[in-house]
Residue frames as qw, qx, qy, qz and C-alpha x, y, z in Angstrom:
[[0.401, 0.779, -0.436, 0.203, -48.10, -22.41, -12.53],
 [0.867, -0.145, -0.346, 0.326, -45.28, -24.56, -11.13],
 [0.472, -0.863, 0.031, 0.179, -43.28, -23.27, -8.29],
 [0.694, 0.553, -0.187, 0.422, -39.89, -21.74, -9.27],
 [0.666, -0.503, -0.194, 0.515, -36.83, -21.21, -7.05],
 [0.244, 0.920, 0.041, 0.305, -35.70, -17.52, -6.91],
 [0.573, 0.244, -0.373, 0.688, -32.40, -16.04, -5.89],
 [0.413, -0.750, -0.395, 0.334, -32.35, -14.45, -2.41],
 [0.331, 0.747, 0.065, 0.572, -31.89, -10.84, -3.26],
 [0.493, -0.863, 0.068, -0.082, -31.21, -9.94, 0.46],
 [0.842, -0.283, 0.172, 0.426, -27.73, -11.54, 0.04],
 [0.516, 0.565, 0.171, 0.621, -26.81, -8.83, -2.44],
 [0.361, -0.740, -0.209, 0.528, -25.04, -6.07, -0.46],
 [0.424, 0.817, 0.163, 0.354, -24.96, -2.84, -2.35],
 [0.528, -0.267, -0.039, 0.805, -21.80, -0.72, -2.05],
 [0.159, 0.911, 0.379, 0.006, -23.47, 2.64, -2.43],
 [0.142, -0.939, 0.226, 0.216, -20.55, 4.71, -1.55],
 [0.871, 0.270, 0.172, 0.373, -18.02, 4.01, -4.39],
 [0.344, -0.781, 0.133, 0.505, -14.77, 5.92, -3.98],
 [0.605, 0.773, -0.007, 0.191, -13.14, 7.86, -6.74],
 [0.122, 0.707, -0.582, 0.383, -10.24, 8.44, -4.34],
 [0.670, -0.041, -0.736, 0.087, -9.16, 5.10, -2.73],
 [0.594, -0.743, -0.088, -0.294, -10.38, 4.81, 0.78],
 [0.843, -0.342, -0.083, 0.406, -7.19, 3.02, 2.05],
 [0.521, 0.385, 0.029, 0.761, -5.28, 5.89, 0.51],
 [0.223, -0.738, -0.087, -0.631, -7.23, 8.59, 2.36],
 [0.773, -0.600, -0.204, -0.029, -6.82, 6.89, 5.61],
 [0.694, 0.084, -0.167, 0.695, -3.17, 7.89, 5.65],
 [0.076, 0.435, -0.086, 0.893, -4.29, 11.43, 6.38],
 [0.622, -0.642, -0.398, -0.206, -6.34, 10.34, 9.45],
 [0.338, 0.228, -0.536, 0.739, -5.06, 12.06, 12.51],
 [0.099, 0.102, 0.632, -0.762, -6.68, 11.97, 16.08],
 [0.309, 0.425, 0.820, -0.227, -9.89, 10.50, 14.59],
 [0.417, 0.806, 0.291, -0.302, -10.42, 13.00, 11.72],
 [0.566, 0.245, 0.363, 0.699, -9.23, 14.14, 8.32],
 [0.010, 0.650, 0.140, -0.747, -9.01, 17.99, 7.98],
 [0.398, 0.418, 0.698, 0.423, -10.79, 19.00, 4.94],
 [0.130, 0.421, -0.062, -0.896, -11.54, 22.01, 2.77],
 [0.509, 0.556, 0.649, 0.102, -14.44, 22.11, 0.29],
 [0.193, -0.255, 0.305, 0.897, -13.66, 24.33, -2.70],
 [0.274, 0.681, 0.675, 0.070, -16.60, 26.18, -4.29],
 [0.268, 0.910, 0.208, 0.240, -16.52, 29.26, -6.63],
 [0.422, 0.617, -0.289, 0.598, -12.96, 29.90, -5.74],
 [0.373, -0.658, 0.326, -0.567, -13.57, 29.91, -1.99],
 [0.440, 0.120, -0.862, 0.222, -12.62, 27.42, 0.75],
 [0.657, -0.473, 0.029, -0.586, -15.07, 26.01, 3.32],
 [0.036, 0.295, -0.915, 0.274, -13.88, 23.74, 6.14],
 [0.811, -0.175, -0.187, -0.526, -16.09, 20.78, 6.79],
 [0.552, -0.439, 0.668, -0.239, -15.93, 17.86, 9.26],
 [0.779, 0.278, -0.541, -0.154, -14.53, 14.48, 7.93],
 [0.688, -0.532, 0.429, -0.243, -14.34, 11.90, 10.68],
 [0.655, -0.179, 0.698, 0.224, -13.16, 9.00, 8.49],
 [0.018, -0.301, 0.660, 0.689, -12.35, 8.12, 4.94],
 [0.248, 0.363, 0.898, 0.020, -15.73, 6.42, 4.42],
 [0.207, 0.807, 0.504, -0.227, -17.52, 9.60, 3.89],
 [0.069, 0.821, -0.252, -0.508, -15.15, 11.52, 1.56],
 [0.014, 0.482, -0.731, -0.482, -13.89, 10.93, -2.01],
 [0.243, 0.202, 0.943, 0.103, -16.92, 8.97, -3.15],
 [0.481, 0.069, -0.153, -0.861, -20.16, 9.29, -5.13],
 [0.724, 0.108, 0.549, -0.404, -23.26, 7.09, -4.99],
 [0.839, 0.265, 0.467, 0.093, -22.72, 4.24, -7.31],
 [0.022, 0.800, -0.334, -0.499, -19.93, 5.99, -9.01],
 [0.105, -0.334, 0.844, 0.406, -18.93, 2.87, -11.14],
 [0.636, 0.388, 0.581, -0.327, -22.52, 1.90, -12.25],
 [0.025, -0.237, 0.698, 0.675, -22.50, 0.68, -15.86],
 [0.682, 0.402, 0.308, -0.528, -25.63, 0.85, -17.90],
 [0.181, -0.357, 0.805, 0.437, -24.24, -1.86, -20.13],
 [0.735, 0.466, 0.368, -0.328, -26.33, -2.79, -23.24],
 [0.799, 0.282, 0.411, 0.337, -25.61, -3.66, -26.85],
 [0.304, 0.918, 0.021, 0.255, -24.98, -0.07, -27.95],
 [0.383, -0.841, 0.381, -0.030, -22.32, 0.36, -25.16],
 [0.789, -0.192, 0.532, 0.239, -20.67, -2.95, -25.88],
 [0.696, 0.575, 0.312, 0.294, -20.52, -2.14, -29.55],
 [0.080, 0.965, -0.171, 0.181, -18.85, 1.13, -28.82],
 [0.559, -0.652, 0.508, 0.071, -16.23, -0.48, -26.50],
 [0.824, 0.104, 0.494, 0.259, -15.65, -3.27, -29.13],
 [0.483, 0.834, 0.129, 0.232, -15.19, -0.54, -31.79],
 [0.089, -0.928, 0.332, -0.142, -12.69, 1.33, -29.70],
 [0.392, -0.637, 0.661, -0.063, -10.69, -1.71, -28.37],
 [0.962, 0.170, 0.137, -0.166, -11.09, -4.66, -30.69],
 [0.651, 0.621, -0.381, 0.211, -7.73, -4.45, -32.24],
 [0.096, -0.629, 0.614, -0.467, -5.96, -4.01, -28.90],
 [0.780, -0.277, 0.385, -0.407, -7.85, -6.96, -27.39],
 [0.912, 0.341, -0.229, -0.013, -6.38, -9.32, -29.91],
 [0.652, 0.369, -0.486, 0.450, -3.00, -8.93, -28.25],
 [0.047, -0.406, 0.513, -0.755, -3.74, -7.64, -24.77],
 [0.367, -0.272, -0.886, 0.085, -5.22, -10.10, -22.28],
 [0.051, -0.325, -0.529, 0.782, -6.30, -7.40, -19.84],
 [0.351, 0.256, -0.148, -0.889, -8.41, -5.52, -22.51],
 [0.438, -0.029, -0.817, -0.374, -9.80, -8.88, -23.89],
 [0.248, -0.316, -0.847, 0.347, -10.99, -10.01, -20.41],
 [0.135, 0.348, 0.324, -0.869, -12.69, -6.55, -19.92],
 [0.431, 0.132, -0.447, -0.773, -14.49, -6.87, -23.25],
 [0.405, -0.107, -0.898, -0.134, -15.52, -10.39, -22.39],
 [0.110, -0.288, -0.692, 0.652, -16.80, -9.29, -18.96],
 [0.266, 0.355, 0.098, -0.891, -18.85, -6.46, -20.37],
 [0.386, 0.089, -0.705, -0.588, -20.16, -8.74, -23.16],
 [0.265, -0.296, -0.903, 0.166, -21.62, -11.05, -20.57],
 [0.056, 0.418, 0.435, -0.796, -23.43, -7.98, -19.01],
 [0.304, 0.314, -0.309, -0.845, -24.60, -6.97, -22.31],
 [0.341, -0.061, -0.884, -0.315, -25.93, -10.47, -23.23],
 [0.128, -0.382, -0.806, 0.434, -27.82, -10.62, -19.92],
 [0.197, 0.414, 0.149, -0.876, -29.29, -7.22, -20.66],
 [0.348, 0.139, -0.625, -0.685, -30.39, -8.47, -24.18],
 [0.356, -0.247, -0.896, -0.100, -32.27, -11.46, -22.69],
 [0.196, -0.485, -0.706, 0.478, -33.72, -9.90, -19.44],
 [0.062, 0.542, 0.250, -0.800, -34.57, -6.43, -20.70],
 [0.322, 0.411, -0.414, -0.746, -35.08, -6.86, -24.37],
 [0.828, 0.152, 0.374, -0.389, -36.44, -10.42, -24.43],
 [0.448, 0.584, -0.625, -0.258, -33.76, -11.69, -26.93],
 [0.367, 0.232, -0.901, -0.003, -34.12, -15.52, -27.26],
 [0.353, -0.023, 0.697, -0.624, -36.79, -15.81, -24.61],
 [0.289, -0.138, -0.838, -0.442, -39.15, -18.56, -25.46],
 [0.504, -0.611, -0.607, -0.065, -41.15, -18.75, -22.14],
 [0.068, 0.465, -0.315, 0.825, -41.26, -15.68, -19.98],
 [0.549, -0.553, -0.605, 0.161, -41.89, -16.22, -16.38],
 [0.002, -0.851, 0.007, -0.526, -42.29, -12.73, -14.87],
 [0.664, -0.736, 0.129, -0.024, -41.13, -13.67, -11.27],
 [0.840, -0.141, 0.198, 0.486, -37.94, -15.27, -12.63],
 [0.488, 0.607, 0.181, 0.600, -37.34, -12.42, -15.03],
 [0.231, -0.898, 0.009, -0.375, -37.81, -9.71, -12.42],
 [0.801, -0.552, 0.162, 0.167, -35.59, -11.68, -9.97],
 [0.768, 0.138, 0.223, 0.584, -32.83, -11.98, -12.65],
 [0.276, 0.794, 0.138, 0.524, -33.20, -8.29, -13.54],
 [0.445, -0.880, 0.081, -0.141, -32.40, -7.29, -9.97],
 [0.824, -0.311, 0.292, 0.373, -29.32, -9.44, -10.02],
 [0.568, 0.517, 0.234, 0.597, -28.21, -7.77, -13.34],
 [0.090, -0.933, -0.043, -0.347, -28.75, -4.31, -11.77],
 [0.696, -0.672, 0.200, 0.154, -26.48, -5.43, -8.89],
 [0.808, 0.046, 0.300, 0.504, -23.84, -6.64, -11.37],
 [0.389, 0.732, 0.197, 0.524, -23.90, -3.45, -13.36],
 [0.312, -0.923, 0.001, -0.224, -23.40, -1.51, -10.28],
 [0.649, -0.666, 0.362, 0.066, -20.51, -3.46, -8.92],
 [0.928, 0.243, 0.101, 0.264, -18.55, -4.97, -11.69],
 [0.399, 0.716, -0.201, 0.536, -16.25, -1.96, -12.26],
 [0.449, -0.767, 0.254, -0.382, -16.20, -1.29, -8.54],
 [0.934, -0.266, 0.232, 0.056, -15.05, -4.88, -7.86],
 [0.798, 0.447, -0.037, 0.402, -12.43, -4.58, -10.71],
 [0.074, 0.807, -0.285, 0.512, -10.88, -1.43, -9.02],
 [0.629, -0.654, 0.297, -0.299, -11.04, -3.05, -5.68],
 [0.979, -0.024, 0.037, 0.200, -9.20, -6.21, -6.69],
 [0.600, 0.562, -0.172, 0.542, -6.33, -4.15, -8.09],
 [0.177, -0.769, 0.269, -0.553, -6.22, -1.78, -5.04],
 [0.854, -0.470, 0.148, -0.166, -6.26, -4.72, -2.62],
 [0.917, 0.151, -0.035, 0.368, -3.18, -6.11, -4.30],
 [0.440, 0.546, -0.186, 0.688, -1.31, -2.88, -4.00],
 [0.436, -0.806, -0.061, -0.395, -2.66, -1.58, -0.73],
 [0.869, -0.468, -0.016, 0.162, -0.58, -3.81, 1.42],
 [0.728, 0.206, 0.028, 0.654, 2.70, -3.02, -0.36],
 [0.100, 0.682, 0.044, 0.723, 2.06, 0.73, -0.18],
 [0.559, -0.768, -0.019, -0.312, 1.03, 0.71, 3.42],
 [0.917, -0.273, -0.080, 0.281, 4.04, -1.42, 4.35],
 [0.615, 0.126, -0.012, 0.778, 6.57, 1.16, 3.25],
 [0.019, -0.723, -0.218, -0.655, 4.46, 4.25, 3.65],
 [0.608, -0.764, -0.205, -0.068, 4.69, 4.11, 7.34],
 [0.360, 0.672, -0.419, 0.493, 7.60, 6.17, 8.73],
 [0.785, -0.536, -0.231, 0.205, 9.37, 5.29, 11.94],
 [0.454, -0.685, 0.133, 0.554, 11.52, 8.23, 13.14],
 [0.135, 0.733, -0.364, -0.558, 13.80, 9.07, 10.23],
 [0.016, -0.243, 0.901, 0.360, 13.52, 5.81, 8.37],
 [0.731, 0.018, -0.318, -0.604, 10.94, 3.83, 6.35],
 [0.742, -0.273, 0.547, -0.277, 9.89, 0.72, 8.04],
 [0.803, 0.134, 0.551, 0.182, 10.38, -1.14, 4.80],
 [0.116, -0.502, 0.436, 0.738, 12.51, -0.29, 1.93],
 [0.703, 0.532, 0.020, -0.471, 10.64, -0.02, -1.53],
 [0.572, -0.130, 0.758, 0.286, 11.28, -2.89, -3.98],
 [0.032, 0.053, -0.686, -0.725, 10.84, -3.51, -7.66],
 [0.115, -0.510, -0.847, -0.099, 7.37, -4.72, -6.72],
 [0.080, -0.696, -0.336, 0.629, 6.71, -1.32, -5.03],
 [0.002, -0.349, 0.355, 0.867, 7.69, 0.36, -8.20],
 [0.092, -0.209, -0.845, -0.483, 5.20, -1.73, -10.22],
 [0.155, -0.605, -0.742, 0.243, 2.46, -1.33, -7.66],
 [0.112, -0.599, -0.153, 0.778, 2.97, 2.50, -7.42],
 [0.012, 0.168, -0.544, -0.822, 2.82, 2.89, -11.13],
 [0.135, -0.390, -0.868, -0.276, -0.43, 0.96, -11.41],
 [0.215, -0.654, -0.616, 0.383, -1.96, 2.82, -8.56],
 [0.104, -0.443, 0.084, 0.886, -0.77, 6.19, -9.75],
 [0.073, -0.004, -0.684, -0.726, -2.41, 5.51, -13.21],
 [0.189, -0.507, -0.838, -0.075, -5.62, 4.23, -11.80],
 [0.172, -0.702, -0.435, 0.537, -5.98, 7.35, -9.74],
 [0.119, -0.249, 0.333, 0.902, -4.88, 9.62, -12.53],
 [0.163, -0.159, -0.696, -0.682, -7.72, 8.52, -14.64],
 [0.254, -0.643, -0.716, 0.096, -10.26, 9.15, -11.83],
 [0.167, -0.356, -0.153, 0.907, -9.37, 12.89, -11.63],
 [0.336, 0.745, 0.363, -0.448, -11.70, 15.48, -12.88],
 [0.085, 0.699, -0.440, -0.557, -9.19, 16.53, -15.52],
 [0.086, -0.172, 0.919, 0.345, -8.93, 13.16, -17.09],
 [0.303, 0.464, 0.810, -0.189, -12.58, 12.42, -16.89],
 [0.282, 0.788, 0.105, -0.537, -13.27, 15.73, -18.68],
 [0.046, 0.566, -0.640, -0.518, -10.62, 14.98, -21.31],
 [0.136, 0.055, 0.964, 0.220, -11.88, 11.51, -22.16],
 [0.338, 0.576, 0.625, -0.405, -15.53, 12.79, -22.06],
 [0.305, 0.686, -0.185, -0.634, -14.85, 15.04, -25.11],
 [0.102, 0.251, -0.875, -0.402, -13.80, 12.06, -27.08],
 [0.163, 0.323, 0.916, -0.173, -16.91, 10.00, -25.92],
 [0.298, 0.625, 0.303, -0.655, -19.24, 13.01, -26.70],
 [0.342, 0.558, -0.440, -0.615, -18.22, 12.77, -30.46],
 [0.175, -0.138, 0.968, 0.118, -18.71, 9.11, -30.62],
 [0.705, 0.254, 0.038, -0.660, -21.35, 7.76, -33.06],
 [0.386, -0.118, 0.901, 0.157, -21.97, 4.20, -34.29],
 [0.564, 0.198, -0.393, -0.698, -23.67, 2.67, -37.39],
 [0.419, 0.036, 0.881, -0.216, -25.95, -0.27, -37.05],
 [0.457, 0.518, 0.719, 0.076, -27.68, -1.56, -40.25],
 [0.307, 0.454, 0.386, 0.742, -26.80, 1.58, -42.10],
 [0.262, -0.876, -0.269, -0.303, -28.38, 3.82, -39.35],
 [0.295, 0.453, -0.435, 0.720, -26.36, 6.24, -37.34],
 [0.630, -0.577, -0.520, 0.029, -26.70, 5.63, -33.70],
 [0.033, 0.670, -0.296, 0.680, -26.26, 8.38, -31.13],
 [0.459, -0.124, -0.778, 0.410, -25.40, 7.31, -27.62],
 [0.398, -0.818, -0.317, -0.268, -27.72, 8.37, -24.84],
 [0.112, -0.803, 0.394, -0.432, -26.10, 10.11, -21.78],
 [0.784, -0.408, 0.429, -0.188, -26.20, 7.01, -19.62],
 [0.932, 0.292, 0.105, 0.187, -24.64, 4.98, -22.56],
 [0.366, 0.767, -0.298, 0.435, -21.81, 7.64, -22.96],
 [0.413, -0.710, 0.451, -0.349, -21.15, 7.43, -19.15],
 [0.955, -0.135, 0.263, -0.011, -20.87, 3.58, -19.34],
 [0.794, 0.486, -0.052, 0.361, -18.34, 3.85, -22.22],
 [0.053, 0.853, -0.289, 0.431, -16.54, 6.59, -20.42],
 [0.671, -0.599, 0.379, -0.219, -16.11, 4.58, -17.27],
 [0.959, 0.082, 0.237, 0.129, -14.76, 1.56, -19.15],
 [0.606, 0.669, -0.136, 0.409, -12.37, 3.65, -21.33],
 [0.232, -0.828, 0.376, -0.346, -10.96, 5.38, -18.10],
 [0.820, -0.421, 0.381, -0.070, -10.33, 2.02, -16.55],
 [0.894, 0.296, 0.175, 0.288, -8.65, 0.49, -19.64],
 [0.337, 0.847, -0.153, 0.382, -6.68, 3.78, -20.38],
 [0.445, -0.792, 0.374, -0.188, -5.21, 3.68, -16.89],
 [0.866, -0.201, 0.429, 0.162, -3.75, 0.19, -17.41],
 [0.731, 0.557, 0.134, 0.371, -2.42, 1.14, -20.83],
 [0.047, 0.924, -0.219, 0.311, -0.76, 4.15, -19.34],
 [0.691, -0.578, 0.434, -0.011, 1.00, 2.01, -16.65],
 [0.884, 0.141, 0.351, 0.275, 2.35, -0.25, -19.41],
 [0.515, 0.767, 0.060, 0.379, 3.52, 2.64, -21.40],
 [0.189, -0.903, 0.322, -0.212, 5.25, 4.44, -18.58],
 [0.792, -0.416, 0.433, 0.109, 7.00, 1.23, -17.71],
 [0.794, 0.436, 0.255, 0.338, 8.19, 0.86, -21.35],
 [0.268, 0.911, -0.081, 0.303, 9.62, 4.38, -21.28],
 [0.686, 0.025, -0.421, 0.593, 11.94, 3.61, -18.42],
 [0.259, -0.848, -0.085, -0.454, 10.39, 6.16, -16.16],
 [0.340, 0.198, -0.617, 0.681, 12.37, 7.36, -13.09],
 [0.531, -0.679, -0.398, -0.313, 10.42, 7.20, -9.93],
 [0.275, 0.304, -0.529, 0.743, 11.52, 9.17, -6.92],
 [0.538, -0.666, -0.513, -0.061, 10.01, 8.78, -3.44],
 [0.124, 0.512, -0.332, 0.783, 10.72, 11.94, -1.28],
 [0.532, -0.493, -0.630, 0.277, 10.52, 11.48, 2.41],
 [0.096, -0.828, -0.064, -0.549, 9.34, 14.71, 4.23],
 [0.602, -0.104, -0.515, 0.602, 11.72, 15.65, 6.94],
 [0.063, -0.361, 0.073, -0.928, 9.97, 18.95, 7.85],
 [0.125, 0.190, 0.749, -0.623, 7.32, 19.81, 10.43],
 [0.498, 0.332, 0.051, -0.800, 4.80, 20.42, 7.73],
 [0.595, 0.132, 0.793, 0.004, 2.74, 17.53, 6.25],
 [0.069, -0.014, -0.653, -0.754, 1.93, 17.01, 2.58],
 [0.549, 0.265, 0.385, -0.693, -1.66, 17.56, 1.76],
 [0.184, 0.115, 0.872, 0.438, -3.79, 15.70, -0.77],
 [0.414, 0.257, 0.000, -0.873, -6.99, 16.40, -2.69],
 [0.768, 0.313, 0.458, -0.321, -9.75, 14.70, -4.72],
 [0.750, 0.653, -0.104, 0.001, -7.25, 14.77, -7.52],
 [0.596, -0.699, 0.357, 0.170, -4.18, 13.40, -5.91],
 [0.692, 0.040, 0.498, 0.522, -2.49, 12.03, -9.15],
 [0.214, 0.886, -0.029, -0.410, -1.15, 14.82, -11.27],
 [0.741, 0.168, 0.429, 0.488, 0.50, 14.64, -14.72],
 [0.058, 0.880, -0.040, -0.470, 2.36, 17.51, -16.31],
 [0.773, 0.410, 0.272, 0.401, 3.54, 17.64, -20.00],
 [0.041, 0.993, -0.111, -0.024, 6.22, 20.15, -19.57],
 [0.888, 0.182, -0.075, 0.416, 9.56, 19.21, -21.01],
 [0.246, 0.769, -0.176, 0.564, 11.01, 22.61, -20.12],
 [0.578, -0.740, 0.137, -0.315, 10.96, 21.92, -16.42],
 [0.746, -0.442, 0.486, 0.111, 13.26, 18.87, -16.21],
 [0.308, 0.661, -0.589, -0.348, 16.14, 18.61, -18.75],
 [0.038, 0.251, -0.966, -0.053, 16.12, 15.19, -20.28],
 [0.180, 0.330, 0.895, -0.240, 12.50, 14.37, -19.42],
 [0.073, -0.278, -0.524, -0.802, 9.36, 15.08, -21.52],
 [0.544, -0.544, -0.279, -0.574, 6.84, 14.90, -18.72],
 [0.187, 0.143, -0.813, 0.533, 6.42, 14.17, -15.09],
 [0.571, -0.514, -0.468, -0.436, 3.80, 13.24, -12.60],
 [0.049, 0.277, -0.693, 0.664, 3.49, 13.57, -8.77],
 [0.661, -0.465, -0.464, -0.362, 1.19, 11.96, -6.10],
 [0.238, -0.529, 0.605, -0.545, 1.40, 12.36, -2.36],
 [0.595, -0.052, -0.797, -0.085, 1.35, 8.92, -0.81],
 [0.517, -0.639, -0.525, 0.222, 0.94, 10.10, 2.84],
 [0.127, -0.991, -0.046, -0.006, 1.67, 13.17, 4.86],
 [0.481, -0.710, 0.425, 0.289, 5.28, 12.16, 5.02],
 [0.529, -0.101, 0.698, 0.472, 5.78, 10.67, 1.51],
 [0.505, 0.705, -0.005, -0.497, 5.40, 11.86, -2.11],
 [0.686, 0.063, 0.591, 0.420, 6.21, 9.98, -5.35],
 [0.233, 0.759, -0.232, -0.562, 7.50, 11.80, -8.43],
 [0.776, 0.168, 0.560, 0.237, 7.50, 10.01, -11.84],
 [0.093, 0.711, -0.339, -0.609, 9.67, 11.36, -14.61],
 [0.811, 0.467, 0.352, 0.025, 9.26, 10.26, -18.27],
 [0.397, -0.466, 0.430, 0.663, 12.49, 10.47, -20.29],
 [0.479, 0.613, -0.263, -0.571, 12.64, 11.77, -23.88],
 [0.509, 0.387, -0.750, -0.172, 14.44, 8.43, -24.87],
 [0.862, -0.305, 0.226, -0.336, 13.17, 5.12, -23.72],
 [0.746, 0.376, -0.549, 0.038, 14.77, 1.71, -23.55],
 [0.202, 0.303, -0.782, 0.506, 16.31, 1.61, -20.11],
 [0.436, -0.449, -0.778, 0.058, 14.46, -0.21, -17.28],
 [0.276, -0.811, -0.124, -0.501, 12.57, 1.92, -14.91],
 [0.474, 0.138, -0.591, 0.638, 14.32, 2.90, -11.68],
 [0.492, -0.772, -0.361, -0.179, 13.24, 3.72, -8.17],
 [0.429, 0.298, -0.399, 0.754, 15.13, 6.19, -5.96],
 [0.450, -0.770, -0.438, 0.116, 14.58, 7.50, -2.41],
 [0.319, 0.421, -0.116, 0.841, 15.45, 11.04, -1.40],
 [0.261, -0.531, -0.560, 0.580, 14.86, 13.39, 1.53],
 [0.063, 0.720, 0.266, 0.637, 12.94, 16.75, 1.40],
 [0.503, -0.360, -0.452, 0.643, 14.31, 18.89, 4.19],
 [0.075, 0.085, 0.044, 0.993, 13.33, 22.26, 2.96],
 [0.198, 0.550, 0.634, -0.507, 10.11, 23.70, 4.40],
 [0.280, 0.551, -0.169, -0.768, 9.83, 25.92, 1.28],
 [0.194, 0.188, -0.858, -0.437, 9.87, 22.81, -0.91],
 [0.019, 0.352, 0.915, -0.194, 7.14, 21.20, 1.01],
 [0.221, 0.606, 0.334, -0.687, 5.04, 24.48, 0.69],
 [0.286, 0.437, -0.483, -0.703, 5.67, 24.78, -2.96],
 [0.137, -0.038, -0.966, -0.215, 4.69, 21.05, -3.41],
 [0.086, 0.477, 0.777, -0.403, 1.52, 21.63, -1.45],
 [0.265, 0.560, -0.007, -0.785, 0.64, 24.67, -3.62],
 [0.267, 0.234, -0.741, -0.570, 0.94, 22.55, -6.72],
 [0.060, -0.192, -0.972, 0.125, -1.23, 19.87, -5.13],
 [0.155, 0.552, 0.518, -0.635, -3.85, 22.40, -4.08],
 [0.257, 0.463, -0.257, -0.808, -4.01, 24.02, -7.48],
 [0.292, 0.077, -0.843, -0.444, -4.92, 20.67, -9.14],
 [0.174, 0.231, 0.837, -0.465, -7.78, 20.07, -6.68],
 [0.124, -0.395, -0.679, -0.606, -11.26, 19.92, -8.04],
 [0.477, -0.648, -0.322, -0.500, -13.60, 20.23, -5.09],
 [0.777, -0.625, -0.053, -0.052, -11.73, 18.94, -1.92],
 [0.304, 0.651, -0.570, 0.399, -8.50, 19.44, -0.08],
 [0.882, -0.416, -0.202, -0.085, -7.50, 16.86, 2.65],
 [0.284, 0.595, -0.577, 0.482, -4.77, 17.08, 5.30],
 [0.663, -0.338, -0.599, 0.296, -3.79, 15.57, 8.72],
 [0.300, -0.223, -0.274, 0.886, -3.14, 19.06, 9.89],
 [0.199, 0.813, 0.371, -0.402, -5.32, 22.23, 9.95],
 [0.570, 0.387, 0.437, 0.578, -5.14, 23.63, 6.50],
 [0.027, -0.838, -0.116, 0.532, -4.23, 27.25, 5.70],
 [0.606, 0.793, 0.038, -0.044, -3.40, 29.11, 2.62],
 [0.021, -0.841, 0.539, 0.040, 0.25, 29.10, 3.55],
 [0.681, -0.261, 0.683, 0.016, 0.57, 25.29, 3.49]]
């Protein structure tokens, strides 16, 4: 057998810890070399040690996609019409089609004329790596674009922001808020119910997705839906308020930092609102008006009432799934 050149698999660096709460975001709660944290279990709170953001808000290969022809057919069924007019969705389908095609060839032997086991096994490891990291890389690219902007104005100096938020800040915060919202337990559960009922027909035969296939569809749908929501909120002319915390009590955050409330009775003139702490000193509030048409706006305001901060922290805490994070010692009164 002739010698074949194989790809050096040692150059593939696996990112096993894939964050469902952005690492750069959590780093804002670092204080004196640690993040104060509570683990929530069965209605009880347990403090645990978190020395840095690398070890919290993540799951092992959280974004892994078991992409095959069944998964891709499901995604194409859900998003085909939108992909015709939306470049973001179209590119996402094209990327996943590439993974699906590689799976067809390497794992199902589609179109293979001469099988060379060493080459196939080498390529299968590359595909495994791509499946584990494609979505992780997609999130990372967007977060890298917004991280600098958010960090630039999130750092407070005395009673002033170091940098005034701009229209670019508005756009970046909206995208980041939506990306994080669709990685919360509530949204994952909500979209999972839709995926659970999904069935396909191939050649007149009803196809039921396996659990791994449902998870792959779910992860792609969450990613695309977050982008769609950002566009929708922008169209509604949402009002974004950034509140600067002027009290001695910091804002907390959780493993579900982005929150959405469909409660038109709370704010006259608005049909829903969302909140997300950006740092111990800043929180963003997004209000969606009943009537759209006006451009979105960005406002800065102070929060000087300790009671308001406590009430805000209580809302944040109630939305937590398993973890609460703070730069201060956390107690029930915060």
